[in-house]
C-alpha positions as CSV (number, residue, x, y, z in Angstrom):
1,A,7.4,0.0,1.0
2,N,4.0,0.2,2.6
3,D,1.2,-1.2,0.3
4,V,-1.6,0.5,2.3
5,D,-2.5,3.9,3.7
6,S,-2.0,3.8,7.4
7,F,-3.3,5.8,10.4
8,V,-1.3,5.6,13.6
9,L,-3.0,6.5,16.9
10,M,-0.8,6.6,20.0
11,T,-2.8,5.3,22.9
12,E,-0.1,5.2,25.6
13,G,3.4,6.6,26.1
14,S,5.5,8.1,23.2
15,M,7.3,6.8,20.1
16,R,9.5,8.4,17.5
17,W,8.2,8.0,14.0
18,R,10.2,8.5,10.9
19,V,8.5,8.4,7.5
20,Y,10.5,8.3,4.2
21,N,9.2,9.3,0.8
22,P,9.0,6.6,-1.9
23,A,12.2,6.3,-3.9
24,P,12.2,8.2,-7.2
25,N,11.0,6.0,-10.0
26,S,9.5,3.5,-7.6
27,S,6.0,2.2,-8.3
28,L,3.2,2.0,-5.9
29,P,3.3,-1.5,-4.4
30,L,0.4,-3.9,-4.8
31,D,1.6,-6.1,-2.0
32,P,3.8,-5.5,1.1
33,G,7.5,-5.3,0.3
34,P,10.4,-6.6,2.4
35,D,11.5,-4.7,5.4
36,V,14.2,-2.1,4.6
37,P,17.0,-1.7,7.1
38,L,17.2,1.9,8.4
39,E,20.9,2.0,7.4
40,E,19.9,1.5,3.7
41,L,17.9,4.7,3.5
42,R,20.0,7.5,2.2
43,A,17.5,10.4,2.2
44,A,16.4,12.3,5.3
45,P,12.9,11.4,6.5
46,S,10.0,13.6,5.3
47,V,8.5,13.3,8.8
48,D,10.5,12.8,12.0
49,T,8.3,13.3,15.0
50,V,7.6,12.0,18.4
51,L,3.9,11.0,18.9
52,Q,2.4,11.3,22.4
53,S,-0.7,9.6,23.7
54,G,-3.7,10.9,21.7
55,D,-1.6,11.9,18.6
56,L,-2.6,10.7,15.1
57,L,-0.3,10.2,12.1
58,Y,-1.2,9.5,8.5
59,I,1.3,7.5,6.4
60,P,0.5,7.3,2.7
61,R,0.8,4.2,0.6
62,G,4.3,3.7,-0.8
63,H,6.1,5.3,2.1
64,I,8.5,3.5,4.4
65,Y,8.3,4.1,8.1
66,F,10.2,3.3,11.3
67,A,9.0,3.6,14.9
68,A,10.9,3.3,18.1
69,N,10.3,4.0,21.8
70,V,11.7,7.3,22.9
71,D,12.6,6.0,26.4
72,Q,12.5,2.7,28.2
73,K,8.9,3.2,29.2
74,P,6.1,1.0,27.6
75,S,4.1,2.5,24.8
76,C,1.2,1.3,22.7
77,H,-0.3,2.4,19.4
78,L,-3.1,1.4,17.1
79,L,-2.4,1.1,13.4
80,L,-5.3,1.2,11.0
81,S,-4.5,0.1,7.4
82,T,-6.8,1.1,4.6
83,N,-7.0,0.8,0.8
84,Q,-5.3,-2.6,0.5
85,H,-6.0,-4.0,-2.9
86,H,-8.2,-1.0,-3.7
87,T,-6.6,0.0,-7.0
88,W,-7.5,0.2,-10.7
89,A,-5.3,-2.8,-11.3
90,D,-7.2,-4.9,-8.7
91,F,-10.6,-3.7,-10.0
92,L,-9.7,-4.6,-13.6
93,S,-8.2,-8.0,-12.8
94,V,-11.5,-9.0,-11.1
95,L,-13.6,-7.4,-13.9
96,L,-11.7,-8.9,-16.8
97,Q,-11.7,-12.4,-15.1
98,K,-15.5,-12.1,-14.8
99,A,-15.8,-11.1,-18.4
100,V,-13.7,-14.1,-19.5
101,D,-15.7,-16.4,-17.3
102,L,-19.0,-15.1,-18.8
103,S,-17.7,-15.3,-22.4
104,V,-16.8,-19.0,-22.2
105,S,-20.3,-19.8,-20.9
106,D,-22.0,-17.9,-23.8
107,A,-22.0,-19.8,-27.2
108,E,-21.9,-16.5,-29.1
109,F,-18.4,-15.8,-27.8
110,R,-17.2,-19.4,-28.7
111,R,-17.9,-18.8,-32.4
112,T,-14.9,-18.6,-34.8
113,L,-13.6,-15.0,-35.3
114,P,-14.6,-13.6,-38.7
115,L,-12.0,-13.1,-41.4
116,G,-10.3,-9.8,-41.1
117,W,-11.2,-9.5,-37.4
118,T,-7.9,-7.7,-36.7
119,R,-9.0,-4.7,-38.8
120,Y,-11.9,-3.9,-36.6
C-alpha cells in the first residue's frame, strides 16, 4: 500500500489508472509496502479512469494503484508524493527521543525515584 498522498499529473499521452481502497482492517502504512500483483486484488477499483495530458489525479495514503499505457504510444506523468513520515507516530517518536536525551543530561532526572512513585 502507498505510504504517501500522491498527486499524478499527466504531461503527455494517456494512461489507465486503477486505484483500490485499502483492505478492511488494514492500518495506514508508515513505510512503503511491497508491490501487490494485480491478480491478488479481489475488489473492484474505486477509481478506474484514463488520464489524458493535463489531467490530475489524487491518490490517498494507504491506497494501492496501478497505471498502464492505453495504447502503444509513449506517455509521461509527474507523480508528487506528500506527507511521508508526517504522522503523529513520527512526531511522537522524535519528541519522546528528544525528551529522553534531555532527561539524561539533567541531574534532576537521574535521581532515584521516590518510594511509592507508582501511585502518582
